[in-house]
C-alpha positions as CSV (number, residue, x, y, z in Angstrom):
1,M,66.8,62.7,157.6
2,R,67.2,61.2,154.2
3,R,64.9,63.8,152.7
4,S,66.9,66.6,154.2
5,V,70.2,65.1,152.9
6,R,68.7,64.6,149.4
7,A,67.4,68.2,149.5
8,A,70.8,69.5,150.5
9,L,72.4,67.5,147.7
10,L,69.9,68.7,145.2
11,T,70.3,72.3,146.4
12,G,74.1,72.0,146.0
13,L,73.8,70.5,142.6
14,I,71.5,73.3,141.4
15,G,73.8,75.8,142.9
16,S,76.8,74.3,141.0
17,L,74.9,74.2,137.8
18,F,73.8,77.8,138.3
19,A,77.4,78.8,139.0
20,G,78.5,77.1,135.8
21,V,75.9,79.0,133.8
22,V,77.1,82.3,135.4
23,V,80.7,81.5,134.6
24,A,79.8,80.6,131.0
25,R,77.8,83.9,130.7
26,E,80.6,85.9,132.2
27,G,83.0,84.3,129.6
28,Q,80.6,85.4,126.8
29,T,80.3,88.9,128.1
30,D,83.8,89.5,129.4
31,P,85.0,92.4,127.3
32,L,88.7,91.3,127.6
33,A,88.0,87.8,126.3
34,R,85.9,89.2,123.5
35,A,88.6,91.7,122.6
36,R,91.2,89.0,122.5
37,Q,88.9,86.9,120.3
38,F,88.3,89.8,117.8
39,Y,92.1,90.4,117.7
40,N,92.8,86.8,116.9
41,Q,90.2,87.0,114.1
42,K,91.9,90.2,112.7
43,Q,88.8,92.3,113.5
44,Y,90.9,95.1,114.9
45,D,88.2,97.8,115.1
46,D,86.0,95.5,117.3
47,A,89.1,94.5,119.3
48,I,89.9,98.1,120.1
49,R,86.3,98.9,121.1
50,L,86.1,95.9,123.5
51,A,89.6,96.5,124.9
52,R,88.7,100.1,125.6
53,E,85.7,98.9,127.5
54,A,87.8,96.4,129.4
55,R,90.3,99.1,130.4
56,R,87.6,100.7,132.5
57,V,87.6,97.6,134.7
58,P,90.6,97.8,137.1
59,A,91.2,94.0,137.2
60,L,91.3,93.9,133.4
61,A,92.9,97.2,132.6
62,D,96.5,96.3,132.1
63,A,95.9,93.1,130.0
64,A,93.3,95.1,128.0
65,A,95.8,97.8,127.3
66,V,98.1,95.3,125.7
67,I,95.4,94.1,123.3
68,F,94.3,97.7,122.7
69,A,97.8,98.6,121.7
70,R,98.5,95.6,119.5
71,A,95.2,96.1,117.6
72,H,96.2,99.7,117.0
73,L,99.6,98.5,115.8
74,E,98.0,96.1,113.3
75,R,95.8,98.9,112.0
76,Y,98.9,101.1,111.7
77,R,100.6,98.3,109.6
78,A,97.6,98.3,107.3
79,N,96.9,102.1,106.9
80,S,100.0,103.9,108.3
81,E,97.8,106.3,110.3
82,E,100.0,108.1,112.9
83,N,97.1,108.2,115.4
84,D,97.1,104.4,115.6
85,L,100.8,104.4,116.4
86,A,100.4,107.2,119.0
87,E,97.5,105.3,120.7
88,A,99.5,102.1,120.8
89,R,102.5,103.8,122.3
90,E,100.5,105.5,125.0
91,A,98.7,102.3,125.9
92,L,101.9,100.2,126.1
93,F,103.7,102.7,128.3
94,A,100.6,102.8,130.7
95,V,100.8,99.0,131.3
96,Q,101.8,97.9,134.8
97,D,103.7,94.8,133.9
98,A,103.6,93.4,137.5
99,K,99.8,92.9,137.1
100,L,100.1,90.9,133.9
101,S,99.9,87.1,133.6
102,L,102.9,85.4,131.9
103,R,101.0,85.2,128.7
104,D,100.0,88.9,128.7
105,H,103.6,89.8,129.6
106,M,104.8,88.1,126.5
107,E,102.1,89.8,124.4
108,L,103.5,93.1,125.8
109,V,107.0,92.0,124.7
110,V,105.8,91.4,121.2
111,G,103.9,94.7,121.2
112,L,107.0,96.7,122.3
113,G,108.9,94.9,119.5
114,E,106.3,96.0,117.0
115,L,106.4,99.6,118.3
116,L,110.2,99.7,118.0
117,Y,110.0,98.3,114.5
118,F,107.5,101.0,113.4
119,D,109.7,103.6,115.1
120,R,112.5,102.3,112.9
121,R,114.5,101.0,115.9
122,F,115.2,97.8,114.1
123,S,118.0,96.3,116.1
124,A,116.1,96.9,119.4
125,A,112.9,95.4,117.8
126,A,114.8,92.3,116.8
127,E,115.9,91.8,120.5
128,F,112.3,91.8,121.6
129,F,111.2,89.4,118.9
130,D,114.1,87.1,119.8
131,V,112.9,86.9,123.4
132,A,109.3,86.2,122.3
133,L,110.5,83.4,120.1
134,A,112.0,81.7,123.2
135,H,108.5,81.7,124.8
136,L,106.2,80.5,122.1
137,E,104.3,78.2,124.4
138,L,102.7,81.4,125.9
139,L,101.5,82.8,122.6
140,E,98.8,82.0,120.2
141,A,99.0,79.2,117.5
142,G,100.9,80.4,114.5
143,A,103.0,83.0,116.4
144,R,106.3,81.3,115.4
145,E,106.1,82.1,111.7
146,R,105.0,85.7,112.3
147,L,107.6,86.4,114.9
148,L,110.3,84.8,112.8
149,D,109.4,87.0,109.9
150,W,109.3,90.1,112.1
151,W,112.7,89.2,113.6
152,A,114.4,88.6,110.2
153,G,112.7,91.7,108.7
154,A,113.9,93.9,111.5
155,L,117.5,92.7,111.1
156,D,117.2,93.1,107.3
157,Q,116.1,96.7,107.8
158,Q,119.0,97.2,110.2
159,A,121.5,95.8,107.7
160,Q,120.3,98.0,104.9
161,S,121.2,101.1,106.9
162,Q,124.8,99.8,107.6
163,P,128.0,100.1,105.6
164,D,128.7,97.1,103.4
165,V,131.4,95.7,105.7
166,E,128.9,95.6,108.6
167,R,126.0,94.0,106.7
168,K,127.4,90.5,106.2
169,P,127.5,89.5,110.0
170,I,123.8,90.5,110.3
171,Y,122.8,88.4,107.3
172,V,124.9,85.5,108.5
173,R,123.0,85.7,111.8
174,I,119.7,85.4,109.9
175,L,121.1,82.7,107.7
176,L,122.1,80.5,110.6
177,R,118.7,80.8,112.3
178,M,116.8,80.0,109.1
179,E,119.0,76.9,108.6
180,D,118.0,75.8,112.1
181,E,114.4,76.5,111.5
182,L,114.3,74.4,108.3
183,R,116.0,71.5,110.1
184,R,113.3,71.8,112.8
185,E,110.4,72.3,110.4
186,D,111.0,72.1,106.7
187,R,107.4,73.4,106.0
188,S,108.3,76.9,107.2
189,A,107.5,79.4,104.4
190,V,109.2,82.2,106.4
191,A,112.5,80.2,106.6
192,S,112.2,79.1,103.0
193,Y,112.2,82.8,101.9
194,W,114.7,84.2,104.4
195,L,117.3,81.5,103.8
196,P,118.0,82.7,100.2
197,A,117.5,86.3,101.1
198,A,120.0,86.1,103.9
199,A,122.5,84.1,101.7
200,R,122.3,86.9,99.2
201,G,122.8,89.5,101.9
202,A,125.9,87.6,103.0
203,N,127.1,87.7,99.4
204,D,126.9,83.9,98.9
205,L,125.0,84.1,95.7
206,D,125.5,80.5,94.7
207,R,123.9,79.5,98.0
208,A,121.1,82.1,97.5
209,W,120.4,80.6,94.1
210,G,120.2,77.1,95.3
211,A,118.2,78.0,98.4
212,A,115.7,79.9,96.2
213,L,115.3,76.9,93.9
214,A,114.7,74.6,96.9
215,G,112.2,77.1,98.3
216,W,110.3,77.1,95.1
217,V,110.1,73.3,95.0
218,R,109.3,73.2,98.7
219,A,106.5,75.8,98.5
220,P,103.5,73.3,98.1
221,L,104.6,71.7,101.3
222,T,104.0,74.9,103.2
223,G,100.3,74.8,102.8
224,S,98.3,78.0,102.3
225,A,101.5,80.1,102.5
226,G,102.9,78.5,99.4
227,A,101.5,80.8,96.8
228,K,102.9,83.9,98.6
229,L,106.2,82.2,99.1
230,R,106.6,81.6,95.4
231,A,105.6,85.2,94.6
232,D,108.2,86.5,97.1
233,L,110.9,84.2,95.8
234,D,110.1,85.1,92.2
235,R,110.7,88.8,93.0
236,L,113.8,88.0,95.0
237,V,115.4,85.9,92.2
238,S,114.4,88.0,89.2
239,G,114.9,91.4,90.8
240,V,118.0,90.8,93.0
241,I,119.7,87.5,92.8
242,I,119.9,87.2,89.0
243,P,121.3,90.7,88.4
244,E,123.9,90.3,91.1
245,R,124.8,86.8,90.1
246,A,125.2,87.9,86.4
247,R,127.6,90.7,87.5
248,Q,129.6,88.2,89.6
249,L,129.8,85.6,86.8
250,S,130.6,87.7,83.8
251,L,132.4,90.7,82.4
252,P,130.4,94.0,82.2
253,A,130.0,93.6,78.4
254,D,128.4,90.2,78.9
255,Q,126.1,90.9,81.8
256,R,122.9,91.2,79.7
257,T,123.6,87.9,78.1
258,A,124.3,86.3,81.5
259,M,121.1,87.8,83.0
260,A,119.0,86.5,80.1
261,A,120.5,83.0,80.5
262,L,119.9,83.0,84.3
263,Q,116.4,84.3,83.9
264,Q,115.7,81.5,81.4
265,E,117.0,78.9,83.8
266,W,114.8,80.3,86.5
267,E,111.8,80.2,84.2
268,D,112.6,76.6,83.3
269,V,112.7,75.7,87.0
270,K,109.4,77.4,87.6
271,E,107.8,75.5,84.8
272,K,109.3,72.1,85.5
273,Y,108.7,72.2,89.3
274,G,105.6,74.4,89.3
275,K,103.2,72.1,91.0
276,Q,100.0,73.9,91.6
277,F,98.3,74.5,95.0
């Protein structure tokens, strides 16, 4: 009796171990899991190849279509090939949302926002990114900064197409959100850039100047994003804020002198607070 019990237990244990091996192997060979892994590693050609394979499996088809589409959108961002945009559009519209998990549904929301952005439907794209920002727990690590940048960029593009009188409320909307973001996480490189950019768009050039200086000093705190942040701020200040501030502060005949003084002040700030990364 004891031998039979022990044999049964041993058989069950072996069966459990075998099942675990099978599950592990399935995880390694699951084309959907591998497609998602390649996508997260920014290997978009491989992500598309594996996602195309996963779309042939009915149980994986809809989630795979989301990855397939988003990988094509990332390729379009890099190379502007219209075929990538067309492939992404077709795949997104083929998805049956009811078959998606909550995570995959939110990935679909982001994908639709990206598609609208590339189709130059900027206001609509911002609405999708705003929804995704409210559900970050469902998305991959690091999604907050990327989505925040997409959201602000979409509204910025929308504002540029509007008459002057309609631009300010859009930039104020960006400004308020970036203030909240920096209160929540002062290491945000995205918020450190968009705060002065939005202040400038709202025609508050003193605030834009001060926020840009703060962003420059803060840049080393943002980690690997700091070098790009400083390059972006330098372009914003030298190319936009200084000329506009010079026009605001001086008479037309004195604008060159004012620009030179402001540029020198900016160079002094960069040198004095230019801690290296």
